[in-house]
N, C-alpha and C positions, 0 to 999 in steps of 0.2 A: 856502183856497182856498174853501172851502163859505162863507164869511162874502160873498166878492166875488161869486159865485155868485149867490148868495140875492140879495144886494142888485139884480143883474142881471134878476131875476124868471126863475133856474131854478125847476121844481116838483120835487119828490119827495125834497129831500136830506136831511128831517128822519124819512125811513122807509130810511135809509141810515145805513152807514157802511164809513170805510178799515179793511181790518184782516188779517193776515199769515196766512197758508193753510200748511198744512204741506207740500203739493204745488204749487200754483199758487203759493206768494210771494203778494206784495201783490196784492188784491182788494177786491171789494164784497162787505157782508155786509146781508142786508136785515135788519130790524125790523121785518119787520111780514109778515102774511099776505097773499100775493097770489096770483090765480087766473092760469091760459096764457090771455093777451093781453091784463090790464090792461096799462096806462100804470104805470111807473114810474121815470122821470126823464127829464124834458127840459130837455136845455141850448138859452136862447135863441142867436138870432142872432148879438146882440153879444160874445157870449162863445166863436162859433167860431174856429177860426184858418181863414182862404181865404185863396186869391192876390190874389182882391181887395183884401183888406184892407188886404196888402201895397203895394199900390201906389199905395193913395189914403194909404198914412201920411202924414202934413206931414215926417219927417226920411228915412225907407226912401224912400216913394215915389220922389222926385227921383232918387234914385241909380239904383232900379232902372227908370226911365224913360228915362234916360241911356245906360245900356248899349245897346252898338251893337253889329249881328250878328245870328245867328238871334236869340230870346229866349231868358229862360231857362227851363227846363225847369219842370212844377209842383215836383217833387219838391225843386232845387234853390233855388227862390223861398220856400217853404215853410221849408226849412234856411236858410236865409238869414237868413230872417225871425225863428226862433225863436233865434237864435244873436245877433241884434241886439239880441233883446227883453233877453236873458239879459244881455250887455254893459253896458245901462243900470244907471246908477247910482241915477235918480231914475224919474221918471213909470211908466207902462203895469204902472200897480200891478197890476191882476185878471192880464196875462198874466204879470206876472214870478211873481206868485205858484203858478200852474201850471208853470212851468218848472223851477218849485223845488220842486215835487213829483215829477216826472222823476225816473227812475232814473237815476243819474249814470253808470252802463254796464251794456254790453249784452252777452248771450250769441250772435249773432247771428256765421255762420260767418265774417263778414272780421275778426273779433275772436281765432278761432281759434290757438293759436300752430301753426308748421308739424305739429311732433307732433301735437295732436289732429286737425287737417286728414286727416293719412296714415289715421286710422284707416276714413275714407271714400274711401282712394283706388281709382278704376276708377269711383266715382257720378259723377253729373250735375254732382253738388254739389261734389265736388271740384276739377271743372273750370270750372262757374261762378264757384265764389268767387276761384281762378285769377285767371280772366279780369276779375271784378269788382274787385277788389285795383286792379290796373292801370289801368281806368276810372276808380275814382275816383279813382286818381293826376293824371293826365291832365283830369278832369273840375276838380280843386281848381284846379291851376295856370290853367285858362283862368279859374277864376272868381278867381284872383290880379288878372291882367291885366284883365280886362275889369270887373272890380266892385269888387274889396278896393283895387285903386291907381287907379281913376278918379280923377273928381272930386270927389267926395264921399271923399275915404281919411278924412278924420279921423271918420268915422261907425265905421268898422270898423278899430276896432286890432287889426292882424298878433299880437297875442299873445293874442287871445282868439278869432281866426278861423285855427287853428291845421287841418294836416289832421286830427289825433286830434277836435280841435273839428268838423269837417265831417262827417266818420265819425258823431261821438254824433248830429249834428243828424239826419243822411240814418236811421239808426237807428231815429231818434225818429219819422220820418215814417213809412219802413216799417210797425211794429211797430203806432202808434199812432192814425197817418190812415183815415179812413172815406172808400171812395168809394160815389156815387149816378148813377146815369142820372136827367136830370130829362126834364120828361113831350116839349119838346121835343128829343127826342136826345144833348144836350150832357151833358157828366158834369160832376162836381166834387169835386173831394176835399178833405178836411177831415180839422181835430181838432179833439175835442170837449173841454172839462176834464171832469174826475172820470169822463165816461161813459168815457173810456178806461182807465181802470183796471180796468175790464171784463175777466176772464178769456174765454177760446175754453173752449168744453165742444161735440165733436160732436153730445153728449146732446140738444141743445134747441133749437128750428124759430128759424129766422132772425125778431129782432126788433129792430133796430134799422133806425128807420127817419126818412125827411129827410122835411119838409115845406116843398114848394118854395114856397107861398105866404106861411105867416109865417116861412120860411128858418130853423125852429129844426130841432134833434135829437132824439127821442123814442126810446126804449129801454122795450120791451113785456116782460110776463115769458115769456120762453119755452118757460116750463114753470111748472106749481103750484108754490111756495114756501112753505115753512113761518117763521116767525120766526129766525133764527141762521144761513137758508143761504145760502151763498155763491152771488151771483145771476151768472148769465154770459149770455154774446152768442155769436153763430155765425159763425164767420171765411165760412165758402163748406166746399165737399166739397174741401181743400187738405191734398196728401200732402206728406210729413213733410219731403221736399228743401228744397221749398218755405216752409215754419215755420220750417225751421230755418233759411236763409237774410234768412229778413224779419220774421221774430218771435223769432227765439230760442228753439224749445225742441220736445219732439217728441211725438206721439200712439205709445205702442210699437203693434203692432199696427196701425197705422191703414189702416184697408179702402180708401182714398185713394191708396193710394202706389202712384207713376207712374213713368214712366223715358222721358224723351223723345227720342226717337227723331228724329235730323236725316238727310233722304234728302236728295242736292246731285248735280244732272248741271251739267258744265262748257260756257258759251254755243260753247266751241269742239267738243263733242261732233258725232258724224255725227247730221243728222235734227233737227237742235236745234230749229230753228225747229218743223216739225213736230211734233214733239213736245211744246214750248211750250205752242202752241195746246191741244192735247188736254188736256196739264195745266189749262190754263186752266179749260177746260171741262166737265174734271171737278173742280172748286173749289180745286185745288192750284197748287205755283208750281215752277220748275225749284231749288228748295232750300224743302224742307217739313219741318217740326217738327212729329213727329205721338206723340202721350203714348199710349204702351203702359199699362196697368193692370191689375189683379188679377183685373177681370172683362170684360176685353176684351182679353187680353195684346195680342192682332195684329190691331186694327181694317184692314175693309178697303181702308181709304185707304191703308196699308202696301203690298197687294197691286198695287192702282189705280197707284198711281204706278210699280212696276216694272214690272208688265204692259206701260205705256207706255215705258218708260224701255229695254226689253230686245225691243222691237220690233222686228221689222226691216221693210223700206220695204215690203213687199207688206201687211205685218197693217196699217202705220201707214194704206195705201192705204184698205183695207177699214172703220176705224172713221172714218175722214174720208166714204167715200160712205155712213154707215149715222148720219146727225146723230140721229135718232131712240130711238139705242139709248145706255141710260148708259154712258157711255164707260167701259172695261176692269173695269166691275163685276161680271163676270164673270170666265174665263181666258179668253187668247186662242184659244192653242192648248196641246199638251200640253208642246209641247215650250219654248214658252214659260213655261208654269207649273212645269213641274221645275228652270228655269235659274234662277227667280227663287228660290225656295224651298229650292234647296242652296243659294244666295247667303243666305240669309235663316238658315239653321242654322249654318252658318259664321262668319259676321257675330256673331250673339249667343253665339255660344261663344267667339268673341277678345274681345267685350265683358266676359264672365263671366271671363276669365283674366285681365283687367285689375285687376281687383279684388283689391286686395293681399290680404286673407283671404276664405279660401270660406267660403260660407254657414254649412256645418254646422261650423265652427271656431270663425265668428263667435257661433253661436245657445250654441255649446257657454261662450263665453269670457263672454255675456252671463248665464248661466245660473248659472255658478260666479263671479260679481259681480266679475267682471276689470278693469270699469270703475266708478269709482265713480260713483251710481245719480243722475243729475238732473246729471251732469255734462258737458263739452263731447266730452269723448270718448265718451263712454256715448251722448248724441245722434247724434254719429257714426256710432255703429256700428248704430244705429235707421237711418238712414237707407241704411245701406250692405246691409243687413238686407234693407229693401225694395225697393228698386232691383233686389237679386240674384234674389228670389222673382219679382217680374213677366219680369226676363228670362230665366228659368227656363221661367217660363211661356208667355212666347212662342214661346222655342226648344221645347219640345215640340209645341205647336199645328203649328209652324212643321212639324215633323219627324211628323206626323197626317197633316197635309195632303202631303204628299211623300210618303209610303207610297200614301195613296189615289189621285195622281194614277199612278203608275208599277203602283202594281195595276193602273186602271183601261186603262193604255196599253198592257200588254199581253197584254189580255185579246184573244183572238181574236172576241170578239161585238163587233158595229159597236157604237159610241158613240151613245148619245142624246144628245148634241149635237152642236151645229155644228163641224167643228174650225178654224175660225179664227176663227168671233167669240166661239164659246162658248154663243152660244143652245138653250136646247133646246126651250122653250117655244112653237116654232113649228114648221112643218109640214117636216119634212126631207126630203132626198134620199141616195141612195147614189151614190158616186163612179162613174160607168157602167166606168169600164178595169177598176178591181182590186176593187171591189163590198165595201171593207173602209172604208170612211169616209164619212163623209154631212157634208150642207153644207145652210144655211138658203134659199140658191139660188147661181143663177150667180156673181155678183159675189165671193160668198164663194169658190166654187169656183176662182176661176181668181185672185183675189189668194195663196191658199195652195198654188197645183201649184208654184211653185219649190220650196217648201218639201217637200212630198209626192211630189213627180215621180219620185226614187229611189229610196223606198217602190214606189210603185204602178207602174212599171212592174216591178218584182222580182215584188210582189203575181200580176199582172198574167198575168205569163209563167206563173204558177205555175197558174194556174187555168185554163191554157189547154188 
């Protein structure tokens, strides 16, 4: 592969070599000292794998252009391109040498046995992997009908385009492709020979760049390197559940671990249209996936979504009448806030109960070496661990917020916030009847009266 790349104009290969490392496996070693920011490697455009090249290929291009129906995805096009080149017995010498250097197998979660996957039962990875396996089977059947058995079936011998081949090619794209946003706002996904042998490290800075003018890929030193060091690139702040699904590895103690919380409301739910407009104005949707993280286990968008979802008609009307207010950024009312926080505490508890192995037991198993270090079950255990930690933090924060709201709502002192919209940074007025609650204006008082009426009458009678 190196000789082909040198002939194609790649720069920097004389200063690097492929090597096997104890922890990361196959990677790239530098033979030279590099200071952070120095250019280490450049792969020219003619050596890159991109969708456009597949469509202009003399043999593959006509077959791809003949496909009817929805266009193939970038992933499927690149996967077919890789399998097509691998199936050729002549021609494509450079690209075939790159394919030959690719791993023959991957450790992404779609290749886990049922027993290995069960280690992370209850996690989002478990659910996504199960769904992904079904989706891959459906997509493969679609490709067989639309491409492999099409007008150019002679290009796609089915014994070299099996579903296992397809899964291998998809994992090649997931784990080795690089994505860049171009100056015009469009994006490009590419595979860069040799550069795709660089392993990830969270300890280096972003260091792979695409030049839209020369259409080449360059790797810079993400830190200072001494001769003999392994060279790394940085994939980004990726949680273990995604690292294992796409790349086939995890980072123990990953500070970017997360849990994707899905919040959804059926269109047939009461007041759906009004709520949908409010979600949209808040940058949300009726089905929103919100990432919970170790540093922000309960993002405000979770509360915003649920405040709108659980709002009654009067509260919704008040929010619509105040378009200048950041929708549901603060509590609507004590009762609404208590309802959503109780829901969250209960929901996080249910989610945690669904994990096959509790957090403490899992930590004990990992400490005792129950799982072979670096193996699939070991990696699944780390995903399980990270997601449970995030959910426990989320539950604790919801519990703390709930306690604070209950404490505030039971206080005899008037609240320092509007009882309807929750705003406290504006002049407030007391309810004229009960003197026990405050509003930012007449509109909020009217909107909140239905909820406040019974308490107001009782309190007012006691004050007579």
